[in-house]
C-alpha positions in Angstrom: 0.0 0.0 0.1 1.6 3.1 -1.2 1.8 6.4 0.9 -1.1 8.1 -0.7 -3.2 4.8 -0.4 -2.6 4.7 3.7 -3.3 8.5 4.3 -6.3 8.2 2.2 -7.2 5.5 4.0 -6.1 7.2 7.4 -8.6 10.0 6.9 -11.4 8.3 5.7 -11.2 5.9 9.1 -10.8 9.5 10.9 -13.8 10.8 9.3 -15.9 7.9 9.6 -15.2 7.5 13.6 -16.0 11.3 13.6 -19.2 10.6 11.9 -20.1 7.6 14.2 -19.9 9.6 16.7 -21.8 12.8 15.8 -24.6 10.6 14.2 -27.7 10.5 16.2 -29.5 6.8 15.5 -33.0 8.3 16.2 -32.2 11.1 13.4 -31.1 8.6 11.5 -34.0 6.6 11.4 -36.4 9.6 11.1 -34.7 10.6 8.0 -34.8 7.4 6.6 -38.4 7.4 7.2 -38.8 10.5 5.6 -37.1 9.8 2.4 -39.2 6.5 2.3 -42.2 8.7 2.4 -41.2 11.6 -0.5 -40.4 8.0 -2.8 -43.6 6.9 -2.0 -45.2 10.4 -2.7 -43.6 10.0 -6.3 -44.8 7.0 -6.9 -48.6 8.4 -6.3 -47.9 11.2 -8.6 -46.5 8.9 -11.0 -49.7 6.8 -10.7 -51.7 10.0 -10.6 -50.1 11.2 -14.4 -50.4 7.7 -15.6 -54.3 7.9 -15.1 -54.4 11.0 -16.5 -52.8 10.4 -19.5 -55.3 7.2 -19.6 -58.3 9.3 -19.5 -57.3 11.5 -22.1 -56.5 8.2 -24.5 -60.3 7.2 -23.5 -61.7 10.9 -24.2 -59.9 10.4 -27.7 -61.1 6.8 -28.1 -65.3 8.2 -27.2 -64.4 11.4 -29.7 -63.4 8.8 -32.5 -66.1 6.1 -31.6 -68.6 9.1 -31.9 -67.4 10.4 -35.6 -67.5 6.5 -36.3 -71.3 6.9 -35.5 -71.1 10.3 -37.9 -69.7 8.6 -40.5 -72.1 5.8 -40.7 -74.5 8.0 -40.8 -73.2 10.4 -43.9 -72.6 6.9 -45.8 -76.3 6.0 -45.1 -77.4 9.5 -46.5 -75.3 9.2 -49.2 -76.7 5.9 -50.4 -80.0 7.2 -50.1 -78.8 10.0 -52.4 -77.4 8.0 -54.8 -73.8 9.3 -54.0 -71.9 6.4 -54.0 -68.9 8.6 -54.0 -69.7 10.6 -50.7 -70.8 7.5 -49.2 -67.2 5.7 -50.0 -65.4 9.1 -48.4 -67.7 8.6 -45.0 -66.9 4.8 -45.2 -63.0 5.5 -45.9 -62.9 8.0 -42.8 -65.1 5.7 -40.7 -62.6 2.9 -41.4 -59.5 5.4 -40.7 -61.0 6.2 -37.0 -61.6 2.7 -36.2 -58.2 1.8 -36.8 -57.3 5.3 -34.4 -59.4 3.5 -32.1 -57.6 0.1 -32.3 -54.4 2.0 -31.2 -55.8 4.0 -28.5 -57.2 0.4 -27.0 -54.1 -1.0 -27.5 -52.4 2.3 -25.7 -55.2 2.4 -23.2 -54.3 -1.3 -22.4 -51.2 -1.0 -21.6 -51.3 2.4 -19.2 -53.8 -0.2 -17.4 -51.2 -2.5 -17.2 -48.5 0.1 -16.1 -51.0 1.5 -13.8 -52.2 -1.7 -11.9 -48.4 -2.5 -11.8 -47.8 1.0 -10.4 -50.3 0.6 -7.8 -49.4 -3.0 -6.6 -45.7 -1.5 -5.6 -47.3 1.5 -4.3 -49.0 -0.9 -1.9 -45.8 -2.9 -0.9 -43.9 0.3 -0.6 -46.5 1.5 1.7 -47.1 -1.3 4.0 -43.0 -1.5 4.1 -43.2 2.1 5.1 -45.1 1.3 7.6 -43.8 -1.6 8.9 -40.4 0.4 8.9 -42.3 2.9 11.2 -43.3 0.8 13.8 -39.8 -0.8 13.5 -38.2 3.1 13.7 -40.5 3.7 16.9 -39.3 0.6 18.6 -35.9 1.4 18.0 -36.0 5.1 18.9 -38.1 4.1 22.0 -35.1 1.3 22.9 -32.0 3.8 21.8 -33.6 6.7 24.3 -34.0 4.1 27.3 -30.7 2.7 26.6 -29.4 6.0 26.7 -31.1 7.5 29.7 -29.9 4.2 31.5 -26.5 4.9 30.5 -26.6 8.4 31.8 -28.3 7.1 35.2 -25.9 4.4 35.6 -22.8 6.8 34.5 -23.8 9.7 36.6 -24.1 7.3 39.6 -20.9 5.5 39.0 -19.4 8.8 38.9 -17.5 8.2 35.3 -19.7 10.3 33.0 -17.9 13.6 31.8 -19.3 15.8 33.7 -19.3 13.4 36.8 -15.5 13.2 36.5 -15.0 17.4 35.9 -16.8 17.2 39.4 -15.1 14.5 40.9 -11.7 16.4 39.6 -12.8 20.0 41.3 -13.8 18.3 44.7 -10.3 17.0 44.6 -8.8 19.8 43.9 -11.0 21.5 46.8 -10.1 19.1 49.4 -6.2 19.4 48.3 -6.6 23.2 48.8 -8.2 23.1 51.8 -5.9 20.6 53.4 -3.3 22.8 52.0 -4.4 25.7 53.7 -5.2 24.1 57.3 -1.4 23.2 57.4 -0.3 26.2 56.2 -2.4 27.8 59.2 -1.3 25.4 61.7 2.3 26.0 60.8 1.7 29.7 61.2 0.2 29.7 64.9 2.9 26.7 65.4 5.3 29.8 64.7 3.8 32.3 66.1 3.6 30.5 69.6 7.3 29.3 69.5 8.2 33.1 68.6 10.0 32.4 65.3 8.4 35.4 63.9 9.7 37.3 67.0 13.1 36.0 66.6 13.2 36.7 62.6 13.0 40.5 63.9 15.0 40.5 66.9 18.2 38.7 68.5 16.5 38.5 71.9 15.7 34.6 72.9 12.2 33.8 74.9 14.1 34.6 78.4 15.0 38.0 77.4 11.3 38.9 76.5 10.2 37.5 80.0 12.4 39.7 82.0 12.0 42.6 79.8 8.3 41.9 80.6 9.0 41.7 84.1 10.8 44.7 84.4 8.0 46.5 82.7 5.5 45.6 85.2 7.4 46.6 88.3 8.4 49.7 86.3 4.5 50.2 85.9 3.8 49.7 89.5 6.5 51.5 91.0 5.3 54.7 88.9 1.8 54.2 90.0 3.1 54.0 93.7 4.8 57.0 93.1 1.9 59.1 91.5 -0.8 58.2 94.4 2.0 59.3 97.0 2.5 63.0 94.7 -1.9 63.1 94.7 -1.8 62.3 98.5 -3.3 58.8 97.8 -1.3 56.6 98.9 0.4 55.5 102.1 4.0 55.8 103.3 5.2 51.9 104.1 5.7 53.0 108.2 2.1 54.4 108.1 1.1 51.4 106.5 2.8 49.1 109.1 1.2 51.0 111.9 -2.2 50.7 110.6 -1.9 47.0 110.0 -1.0 46.7 113.7 -4.1 48.5 115.0 -6.1 46.8 112.9 -4.7 43.5 114.2 -5.3 44.8 117.5 -9.3 46.2 116.9 -9.8 42.6 115.8 -8.3 41.0 118.6 -10.6 42.9 121.1 -13.6 41.9 119.0 -12.9 38.4 119.4 -13.0 38.7 123.0 -15.8 40.6 123.7 -17.6 38.3 120.8 -16.5 35.5 123.5 -17.9 36.9 126.4 -21.0 37.7 124.8 -21.7 33.9 124.3 -20.8 33.3 127.5 -23.4 35.5 128.4 -26.1 33.8 126.3 -25.2 30.3 127.5 -25.8 31.6 131.2 -29.2 32.7 130.5 -30.4 29.7 128.3 -29.2 27.3 131.5 -31.2 29.5 133.6 -34.3 29.3 131.5 -33.7 25.7 131.0 -33.9 25.1 134.9 -36.8 27.3 135.3 -38.4 24.9 132.8 -37.6 22.1 134.4 -38.9 23.0 138.0 -42.1 23.6 136.5 -42.5 20.4 135.0 -41.5 18.9 138.2 -44.4 20.9 140.3 
């Protein structure tokens, strides 16, 4: 096989594959059905034309038959008038018309035979078209059912083109989400360990904690100084004396509370004794 032959074969095979993928069986069946209907219509039109021609010949035959009768009358009239010459002419015309009638009969019979044959073929073609129509509708129904079933199966199994695209999109979204979650967790870990601060400063975590403690002490000291200047604070000695006085006052209050408790207990005892004496009487 030469290069040109192989190239032509490959091109034809590619085109055939494209046509097979693009072909819709239901459309093909409908198109074939319409073509058969067109052919049937052409056959019907041919039968109608043939019938028209036959009718024209029959009309022409009737006119010739009328002329034959006319020539017969002419011949009789010529004989009555002793005009044999006219009678002869009339009979000659009659014979000519009779010959034409015979030819017309032959043509009419031939047309009738052709018409009968076409009518039979038309009936056969019409029967085949009806049979094809039934098969066509059955095949279309089966094809559409198979196509719907295939689409549903592909959708359920996820192997269809659209479902494959959806599956790929979901996979990409999951990968992107995992990547973002991992990145966020890494950022939090680096923030907790102070890696970002280390990148901006040469201090370690101990230095930062010591600096925070010194800063808090400085703030407390400055606050006490400010309160002392505004008369809101107390000196250390005054604070100690106040604490001592508060402790003494608290002790005295405890002693007074104990004395009151003893007096209450004594009164309760006297009341119980009085109740017992009344009960004994």
